[in-house]
TORPA-4810 file (N, C-alpha, C, O; in nm, 3 decimals):
<nodes>
NODE_1_-1.674_-3.954_0.910_-1.764_-3.884_0.838_-1.852_-3.818_0.867_-1.949_-3.877_0.915_X
NODE_2_-1.860_-3.682_0.854_-1.964_-3.582_0.936_-2.096_-3.614_0.879_-2.111_-3.672_0.771_X
NODE_3_-2.209_-3.564_0.972_-2.329_-3.606_0.959_-2.384_-3.551_0.799_-2.460_-3.617_0.728_X
NODE_4_-2.328_-3.420_0.766_-2.380_-3.376_0.640_-2.330_-3.455_0.526_-2.403_-3.471_0.428_X
NODE_5_-2.175_-3.520_0.533_-2.130_-3.580_0.430_-2.209_-3.722_0.421_-2.230_-3.773_0.311_X
NODE_6_-2.250_-3.781_0.538_-2.289_-3.927_0.511_-2.446_-3.869_0.463_-2.486_-3.941_0.371_X
NODE_7_-2.527_-3.783_0.490_-2.680_-3.753_0.453_-2.659_-3.727_0.299_-2.749_-3.754_0.220_X
NODE_8_-2.529_-3.669_0.254_-2.513_-3.627_0.120_-2.494_-3.748_0.037_-2.544_-3.755_-0.075_X
NODE_9_-2.421_-3.849_0.092_-2.364_-3.969_0.048_-2.510_-4.061_0.030_-2.544_-4.123_-0.071_X
NODE_10_-2.572_-4.052_0.141_-2.695_-4.127_0.149_-2.785_-4.091_0.034_-2.833_-4.177_-0.039_X
NODE_11_-2.806_-3.966_0.018_-2.906_-3.893_-0.082_-2.858_-3.947_-0.238_-2.938_-3.979_-0.325_X
NODE_12_-2.727_-3.950_-0.250_-2.684_-3.967_-0.396_-2.667_-4.136_-0.411_-2.665_-4.187_-0.523_X
NODE_13_-2.657_-4.203_-0.306_-2.647_-4.356_-0.312_-2.796_-4.417_-0.367_-2.808_-4.511_-0.446_X
NODE_14_-2.899_-4.344_-0.310_-3.031_-4.389_-0.343_-3.114_-4.307_-0.418_-3.236_-4.308_-0.402_X
NODE_15_-3.053_-4.229_-0.505_-3.118_-4.109_-0.596_-3.208_-4.230_-0.687_-3.158_-4.338_-0.720_X
NODE_16_-3.338_-4.192_-0.717_-3.420_-4.279_-0.782_-3.360_-4.276_-0.946_-3.342_-4.386_-0.999_X
NODE_17_-3.336_-4.179_-1.007_-3.281_-4.181_-1.145_-3.168_-4.256_-1.149_-3.159_-4.344_-1.235_X
NODE_18_-3.070_-4.236_-1.063_-2.942_-4.329_-1.051_-2.955_-4.483_-1.040_-2.894_-4.569_-1.104_X
NODE_19_-3.047_-4.495_-0.946_-3.084_-4.643_-0.915_-3.132_-4.704_-1.014_-3.087_-4.818_-1.031_X
NODE_20_-3.242_-4.650_-1.118_-3.305_-4.701_-1.196_-3.212_-4.741_-1.314_-3.234_-4.844_-1.377_X
NODE_21_-3.106_-4.655_-1.346_-3.015_-4.675_-1.439_-2.916_-4.808_-1.405_-2.874_-4.892_-1.484_X
NODE_22_-2.896_-4.797_-1.269_-2.822_-4.914_-1.215_-2.886_-5.063_-1.215_-2.838_-5.172_-1.245_X
NODE_23_-3.010_-5.026_-1.172_-3.087_-5.169_-1.188_-3.110_-5.217_-1.307_-3.124_-5.340_-1.305_X
NODE_24_-3.123_-5.147_-1.458_-3.145_-5.199_-1.565_-3.005_-5.238_-1.582_-3.001_-5.353_-1.624_X
NODE_25_-2.876_-5.182_-1.563_-2.754_-5.244_-1.618_-2.739_-5.354_-1.527_-2.682_-5.452_-1.574_X
NODE_26_-2.777_-5.361_-1.408_-2.763_-5.480_-1.308_-2.839_-5.612_-1.371_-2.801_-5.729_-1.367_X
NODE_27_-2.972_-5.553_-1.435_-3.036_-5.667_-1.498_-2.975_-5.732_-1.612_-2.981_-5.853_-1.635_X
NODE_28_-2.910_-5.635_-1.691_-2.844_-5.685_-1.822_-2.722_-5.780_-1.771_-2.709_-5.897_-1.806_X
NODE_29_-2.647_-5.723_-1.696_-2.509_-5.796_-1.659_-2.552_-5.899_-1.569_-2.522_-6.017_-1.590_X
NODE_30_-2.623_-5.862_-1.467_-2.657_-5.988_-1.367_-2.747_-6.093_-1.414_-2.742_-6.209_-1.374_X
NODE_31_-2.851_-6.038_-1.523_-2.940_-6.107_-1.598_-2.869_-6.219_-1.658_-2.887_-6.337_-1.627_X
NODE_32_-2.780_-6.173_-1.750_-2.709_-6.257_-1.828_-2.630_-6.366_-1.764_-2.631_-6.482_-1.805_X
NODE_33_-2.559_-6.323_-1.660_-2.485_-6.415_-1.554_-2.585_-6.517_-1.508_-2.569_-6.638_-1.527_X
NODE_34_-2.694_-6.464_-1.444_-2.782_-6.549_-1.394_-2.850_-6.660_-1.483_-2.875_-6.775_-1.445_X
NODE_35_-2.875_-6.607_-1.608_-2.949_-6.697_-1.705_-2.839_-6.817_-1.746_-2.874_-6.934_-1.761_X
NODE_36_-2.694_-6.768_-1.763_-2.602_-6.859_-1.790_-2.566_-6.961_-1.672_-2.543_-7.080_-1.696_X
NODE_37_-2.562_-6.914_-1.556_-2.535_-6.994_-1.441_-2.659_-7.078_-1.387_-2.646_-7.181_-1.321_X
NODE_38_-2.761_-7.031_-1.419_-2.907_-7.089_-1.376_-2.907_-7.228_-1.492_-2.928_-7.339_-1.443_X
NODE_39_-2.888_-7.219_-1.614_-2.877_-7.319_-1.699_-2.770_-7.439_-1.655_-2.784_-7.561_-1.647_X
NODE_40_-2.658_-7.353_-1.630_-2.546_-7.451_-1.574_-2.591_-7.532_-1.456_-2.586_-7.655_-1.455_X
NODE_41_-2.643_-7.448_-1.340_-2.675_-7.534_-1.257_-2.794_-7.645_-1.281_-2.785_-7.760_-1.238_X
NODE_42_-2.904_-7.598_-1.352_-2.975_-7.698_-1.416_-2.909_-7.818_-1.445_-2.936_-7.921_-1.383_X
NODE_43_-2.803_-7.812_-1.557_-2.782_-7.906_-1.615_-2.679_-7.974_-1.517_-2.698_-8.095_-1.507_X
NODE_44_-2.577_-7.926_-1.446_-2.499_-7.974_-1.363_-2.576_-8.077_-1.255_-2.545_-8.194_-1.232_X
NODE_45_-2.676_-8.005_-1.201_-2.754_-8.097_-1.112_-2.807_-8.229_-1.169_-2.837_-8.314_-1.085_X
NODE_46_-2.822_-8.258_-1.289_-2.829_-8.369_-1.340_-2.730_-8.478_-1.291_-2.756_-8.590_-1.249_X
NODE_47_-2.614_-8.418_-1.307_-2.482_-8.520_-1.291_-2.423_-8.509_-1.157_-2.358_-8.608_-1.122_X
NODE_48_-2.431_-8.417_-1.078_-2.379_-8.370_-0.958_-2.487_-8.350_-0.864_-2.603_-8.327_-0.899_X
NODE_49_-2.437_-8.360_-0.713_-2.524_-8.351_-0.606_-2.581_-8.180_-0.617_-2.506_-8.095_-0.665_X
NODE_50_-2.700_-8.150_-0.574_-2.755_-8.024_-0.622_-2.692_-7.905_-0.547_-2.720_-7.791_-0.584_X
NODE_51_-2.591_-7.929_-0.423_-2.533_-7.838_-0.340_-2.413_-7.824_-0.422_-2.370_-7.709_-0.434_X
NODE_52_-2.353_-7.913_-0.478_-2.220_-7.921_-0.543_-2.245_-7.838_-0.691_-2.177_-7.740_-0.720_X
NODE_53_-2.333_-7.883_-0.764_-2.387_-7.794_-0.870_-2.408_-7.645_-0.831_-2.344_-7.569_-0.903_X
NODE_54_-2.466_-7.596_-0.756_-2.480_-7.467_-0.702_-2.355_-7.395_-0.661_-2.340_-7.276_-0.688_X
NODE_55_-2.266_-7.465_-0.596_-2.137_-7.431_-0.560_-2.044_-7.373_-0.673_-1.977_-7.270_-0.674_X
NODE_56_-2.061_-7.480_-0.775_-1.971_-7.466_-0.904_-2.016_-7.332_-0.972_-1.939_-7.238_-0.988_X
NODE_57_-2.152_-7.333_-1.012_-2.176_-7.212_-1.089_-2.185_-7.093_-1.016_-2.195_-6.983_-1.072_X
NODE_58_-2.183_-7.110_-0.880_-2.195_-6.984_-0.790_-2.051_-6.923_-0.785_-2.037_-6.802_-0.800_X
NODE_59_-1.947_-7.005_-0.767_-1.817_-6.951_-0.781_-1.783_-6.885_-0.924_-1.711_-6.786_-0.940_X
NODE_60_-1.845_-6.957_-1.017_-1.806_-6.886_-1.162_-1.856_-6.755_-1.174_-1.792_-6.657_-1.212_X
NODE_61_-1.999_-6.760_-1.134_-2.050_-6.632_-1.142_-2.004_-6.526_-1.034_-2.017_-6.408_-1.069_X
NODE_62_-1.959_-6.547_-0.922_-1.901_-6.474_-0.840_-1.764_-6.427_-0.902_-1.736_-6.311_-0.869_X
NODE_63_-1.689_-6.476_-0.969_-1.561_-6.444_-1.043_-1.605_-6.323_-1.130_-1.552_-6.213_-1.117_X
NODE_64_-1.710_-6.349_-1.225_-1.753_-6.246_-1.318_-1.795_-6.109_-1.256_-1.748_-6.001_-1.292_X
NODE_65_-1.888_-6.127_-1.161_-1.946_-6.025_-1.098_-1.845_-5.926_-1.027_-1.850_-5.803_-1.036_X
NODE_66_-1.759_-5.995_-0.961_-1.677_-5.901_-0.879_-1.582_-5.821_-0.982_-1.542_-5.707_-0.956_X
NODE_67_-1.550_-5.886_-1.094_-1.462_-5.811_-1.206_-1.564_-5.693_-1.284_-1.521_-5.579_-1.303_X
NODE_68_-1.690_-5.731_-1.321_-1.769_-5.648_-1.409_-1.854_-5.536_-1.329_-1.852_-5.416_-1.359_X
NODE_69_-1.929_-5.594_-1.218_-2.021_-5.524_-1.148_-1.985_-5.373_-1.119_-2.057_-5.278_-1.151_X
NODE_70_-1.882_-5.367_-1.063_-1.826_-5.210_-0.996_-1.860_-5.103_-1.141_-1.952_-5.024_-1.159_X
NODE_71_-1.749_-5.138_-1.226_-1.739_-5.047_-1.363_-1.860_-5.036_-1.443_-1.913_-4.928_-1.468_X
NODE_72_-1.908_-5.166_-1.488_-2.031_-5.147_-1.583_-2.142_-5.144_-1.529_-2.229_-5.108_-1.608_X
NODE_73_-2.188_-5.172_-1.400_-2.308_-5.171_-1.349_-2.318_-5.017_-1.282_-2.413_-4.941_-1.299_X
NODE_74_-2.220_-4.993_-1.216_-2.237_-4.863_-1.109_-2.144_-4.771_-1.178_-2.173_-4.655_-1.149_X
NODE_75_-2.049_-4.780_-1.254_-1.988_-4.686_-1.330_-1.855_-4.615_-1.224_-1.815_-4.499_-1.230_X
NODE_76_-1.812_-4.705_-1.145_-1.733_-4.682_-1.055_-1.600_-4.749_-1.055_-1.586_-4.860_-1.107_X
NODE_77_-1.503_-4.686_-0.998_-1.361_-4.742_-0.973_-1.368_-4.793_-0.836_-1.401_-4.716_-0.746_X
NODE_78_-1.342_-4.907_-0.815_-1.374_-4.964_-0.705_-1.227_-5.019_-0.637_-1.143_-5.063_-0.716_X
NODE_79_-1.199_-5.016_-0.508_-1.055_-5.045_-0.451_-1.080_-5.214_-0.446_-1.183_-5.274_-0.475_X
NODE_80_-0.964_-5.264_-0.403_-0.955_-5.422_-0.386_-1.026_-5.460_-0.262_-1.071_-5.574_-0.247_X
NODE_81_-1.037_-5.355_-0.161_-1.096_-5.388_-0.045_-1.252_-5.399_-0.071_-1.315_-5.500_-0.039_X
NODE_82_-1.309_-5.291_-0.131_-1.450_-5.299_-0.166_-1.487_-5.445_-0.226_-1.569_-5.529_-0.188_X
NODE_83_-1.398_-5.446_-0.331_-1.414_-5.592_-0.413_-1.418_-5.702_-0.318_-1.511_-5.783_-0.323_X
NODE_84_-1.319_-5.712_-0.226_-1.325_-5.821_-0.143_-1.459_-5.835_-0.040_-1.512_-5.942_-0.009_X
NODE_85_-1.495_-5.719_-0.001_-1.599_-5.714_0.084_-1.741_-5.750_-0.018_-1.827_-5.822_0.033_X
NODE_86_-1.759_-5.713_-0.126_-1.844_-5.768_-0.237_-1.840_-5.915_-0.240_-1.942_-5.984_-0.239_X
NODE_87_-1.723_-5.963_-0.244_-1.688_-6.108_-0.267_-1.757_-6.166_-0.125_-1.835_-6.262_-0.131_X
NODE_88_-1.728_-6.111_-0.013_-1.771_-6.166_0.105_-1.924_-6.169_0.131_-1.987_-6.253_0.196_X
NODE_89_-1.979_-6.044_0.060_-2.146_-6.033_0.079_-2.215_-6.141_-0.007_-2.315_-6.202_0.031_X
NODE_90_-2.141_-6.162_-0.153_-2.177_-6.280_-0.223_-2.177_-6.402_-0.150_-2.276_-6.475_-0.154_X
NODE_91_-2.070_-6.434_-0.081_-2.050_-6.563_-0.022_-2.157_-6.580_0.079_-2.196_-6.693_0.107_X
NODE_92_-2.212_-6.464_0.138_-2.315_-6.470_0.248_-2.438_-6.499_0.159_-2.522_-6.585_0.186_X
NODE_93_-2.440_-6.427_0.061_-2.570_-6.471_-0.038_-2.585_-6.610_-0.079_-2.690_-6.673_-0.087_X
NODE_94_-2.445_-6.660_-0.109_-2.433_-6.797_-0.130_-2.496_-6.891_-0.023_-2.554_-6.995_-0.056_X
NODE_95_-2.485_-6.857_0.090_-2.519_-6.931_0.227_-2.697_-6.910_0.230_-2.773_-6.999_0.267_X
NODE_96_-2.730_-6.806_0.193_-2.851_-6.797_0.173_-2.912_-6.898_0.091_-3.000_-6.976_0.128_X
NODE_97_-2.857_-6.892_-0.033_-2.910_-6.987_-0.150_-2.891_-7.139_-0.103_-2.974_-7.224_-0.136_X
NODE_98_-2.795_-7.166_-0.036_-2.765_-7.321_0.022_-2.869_-7.334_0.123_-2.921_-7.445_0.134_X
NODE_99_-2.903_-7.250_0.188_-3.040_-7.258_0.306_-3.151_-7.280_0.234_-3.232_-7.366_0.269_X
NODE_100_-3.171_-7.194_0.108_-3.288_-7.222_0.038_-3.308_-7.362_-0.029_-3.416_-7.421_-0.036_X
NODE_101_-3.208_-7.399_-0.069_-3.192_-7.521_-0.148_-3.201_-7.628_-0.035_-3.259_-7.728_-0.079_X
NODE_102_-3.170_-7.641_0.077_-3.161_-7.728_0.182_-3.316_-7.739_0.222_-3.375_-7.846_0.239_X
NODE_103_-3.373_-7.614_0.233_-3.527_-7.606_0.250_-3.630_-7.652_0.172_-3.734_-7.708_0.208_X
NODE_104_-3.592_-7.621_0.055_-3.704_-7.669_-0.075_-3.660_-7.819_-0.070_-3.754_-7.899_-0.066_X
NODE_105_-3.550_-7.864_-0.069_-3.529_-7.995_-0.092_-3.560_-8.086_0.016_-3.615_-8.191_-0.020_X
NODE_106_-3.537_-8.072_0.142_-3.560_-8.175_0.235_-3.698_-8.136_0.292_-3.771_-8.232_0.317_X
NODE_107_-3.745_-8.020_0.316_-3.866_-7.990_0.372_-3.990_-8.027_0.257_-4.085_-8.102_0.278_X
NODE_108_-3.967_-7.965_0.149_-4.076_-7.958_0.041_-4.054_-8.059_-0.068_-4.138_-8.069_-0.157_X
NODE_109_-3.946_-8.134_-0.067_-3.934_-8.231_-0.179_-3.957_-8.139_-0.311_-4.033_-8.181_-0.399_X
NODE_110_-3.898_-8.028_-0.324_-3.972_-7.949_-0.452_-3.887_-8.014_-0.573_-3.788_-8.084_-0.551_X
NODE_111_-3.930_-7.987_-0.687_-3.860_-8.031_-0.796_-3.739_-7.950_-0.813_-3.733_-7.841_-0.757_X
NODE_112_-3.631_-7.999_-0.894_-3.538_-7.925_-0.941_-3.565_-7.788_-0.999_-3.501_-7.692_-0.954_X
NODE_113_-3.644_-7.772_-1.082_-3.670_-7.654_-1.149_-3.723_-7.550_-1.062_-3.673_-7.438_-1.073_X
NODE_114_-3.830_-7.570_-0.964_-3.871_-7.524_-0.873_-3.752_-7.464_-0.754_-3.767_-7.354_-0.700_X
NODE_115_-3.654_-7.540_-0.728_-3.522_-7.513_-0.651_-3.465_-7.414_-0.704_-3.441_-7.312_-0.640_X
NODE_116_-3.431_-7.430_-0.846_-3.362_-7.331_-0.916_-3.409_-7.179_-0.906_-3.343_-7.081_-0.874_X
NODE_117_-3.544_-7.189_-0.943_-3.614_-7.072_-0.969_-3.641_-6.997_-0.830_-3.647_-6.874_-0.834_X
NODE_118_-3.655_-7.053_-0.725_-3.678_-6.988_-0.601_-3.542_-6.951_-0.545_-3.528_-6.842_-0.490_X
NODE_119_-3.448_-7.033_-0.556_-3.310_-6.996_-0.506_-3.263_-6.859_-0.576_-3.217_-6.765_-0.512_X
NODE_120_-3.282_-6.860_-0.727_-3.251_-6.732_-0.793_-3.329_-6.596_-0.737_-3.281_-6.485_-0.718_X
NODE_121_-3.467_-6.644_-0.717_-3.551_-6.530_-0.678_-3.484_-6.480_-0.544_-3.476_-6.359_-0.527_X
NODE_122_-3.440_-6.557_-0.457_-3.396_-6.513_-0.335_-3.272_-6.426_-0.326_-3.253_-6.322_-0.263_X
NODE_123_-3.171_-6.514_-0.428_-3.017_-6.455_-0.411_-3.008_-6.328_-0.537_-2.910_-6.253_-0.539_X
NODE_124_-3.082_-6.319_-0.604_-3.044_-6.208_-0.707_-3.078_-6.090_-0.633_-2.986_-6.010_-0.619_X
NODE_125_-3.210_-6.055_-0.573_-3.214_-5.927_-0.521_-3.117_-5.917_-0.400_-3.065_-5.806_-0.382_X
NODE_126_-3.092_-5.996_-0.333_-2.969_-5.977_-0.228_-2.851_-5.939_-0.278_-2.778_-5.869_-0.207_X
NODE_127_-2.810_-5.980_-0.413_-2.692_-5.962_-0.460_-2.684_-5.821_-0.511_-2.576_-5.763_-0.502_X
NODE_128_-2.787_-5.761_-0.563_-2.796_-5.642_-0.614_-2.768_-5.530_-0.488_-2.692_-5.435_-0.505_X
NODE_129_-2.839_-5.557_-0.362_-2.851_-5.474_-0.275_-2.712_-5.460_-0.216_-2.662_-5.348_-0.199_X
NODE_130_-2.646_-5.576_-0.183_-2.501_-5.577_-0.137_-2.387_-5.486_-0.252_-2.296_-5.406_-0.228_X
NODE_131_-2.439_-5.540_-0.379_-2.356_-5.452_-0.456_-2.373_-5.296_-0.465_-2.281_-5.217_-0.483_X
NODE_132_-2.491_-5.269_-0.450_-2.521_-5.123_-0.449_-2.467_-5.038_-0.347_-2.428_-4.923_-0.364_X
NODE_133_-2.467_-5.125_-0.206_-2.419_-5.064_-0.091_-2.264_-5.062_-0.100_-2.202_-4.962_-0.062_X
NODE_134_-2.210_-5.157_-0.143_-2.072_-5.188_-0.136_-1.977_-5.127_-0.252_-1.863_-5.087_-0.226_X
NODE_135_-2.026_-5.124_-0.367_-1.958_-5.063_-0.462_-2.030_-4.976_-0.565_-1.985_-4.954_-0.677_X
NODE_136_-2.146_-4.929_-0.518_-2.236_-4.852_-0.608_-2.175_-4.734_-0.623_-2.182_-4.679_-0.733_X
NODE_137_-2.110_-4.677_-0.527_-2.066_-4.516_-0.524_-2.161_-4.438_-0.531_-2.264_-4.442_-0.463_X
NODE_138_-2.121_-4.335_-0.645_-2.240_-4.229_-0.648_-2.316_-4.244_-0.776_-2.387_-4.155_-0.822_X
NODE_139_-2.297_-4.362_-0.831_-2.376_-4.383_-0.949_-2.313_-4.379_-1.068_-2.202_-4.328_-1.062_X
NODE_140_-2.353_-4.423_-1.191_-2.315_-4.412_-1.344_-2.264_-4.281_-1.339_-2.317_-4.188_-1.279_X
NODE_141_-2.152_-4.278_-1.410_-2.051_-4.142_-1.414_-2.165_-4.032_-1.497_-2.191_-3.915_-1.466_X
NODE_142_-2.220_-4.114_-1.611_-2.271_-3.997_-1.729_-2.407_-3.972_-1.669_-2.450_-3.864_-1.709_X
NODE_143_-2.481_-4.027_-1.597_-2.596_-3.996_-1.531_-2.582_-3.862_-1.466_-2.483_-3.833_-1.401_X
NODE_144_-2.694_-3.774_-1.487_-2.725_-3.658_-1.435_-2.616_-3.533_-1.481_-2.615_-3.420_-1.432_X
NODE_145_-2.538_-3.576_-1.572_-2.436_-3.500_-1.645_-2.482_-3.428_-1.785_-2.545_-3.497_-1.864_X
NODE_146_-2.460_-3.322_-1.811_-2.490_-3.262_-1.934_-2.416_-3.317_-2.046_-2.299_-3.349_-2.028_X
NODE_147_-2.468_-3.332_-2.155_-2.388_-3.414_-2.294_-2.298_-3.304_-2.337_-2.206_-3.339_-2.410_X
NODE_148_-2.307_-3.171_-2.307_-2.217_-3.088_-2.378_-2.092_-3.076_-2.340_-2.015_-3.004_-2.403_X
</nodes>
């Protein structure tokens, strides 16, 4: 990729108006996913070890976002390779979540509710950043276009 192509892609990737729309759609799609998986995490943590409960809900949420995020959040057609990279990023984020759970439970004896809230506060921004960089493309197709 030439320097001008790289600079042009970088500018379009981080365009404030485009990113704002993507963040809003990410909040709707990701927020729905996060609320549902957080509730499931909380409930499963009653009957399963916390790490196993997190794993179950994280993998369910992962399948959902790999399918939905590229098209509905970023308005892009994404190759299988990019979706696989996104899945790998999310697995790294999962590792960060597990690390946070371990830290909060073993070092701070944090309550279940606090563990859930802090883990989500760490993993949600990491998820957006990875998705933006890996499948964000040039942004939502209709943004910046004339309606005529």
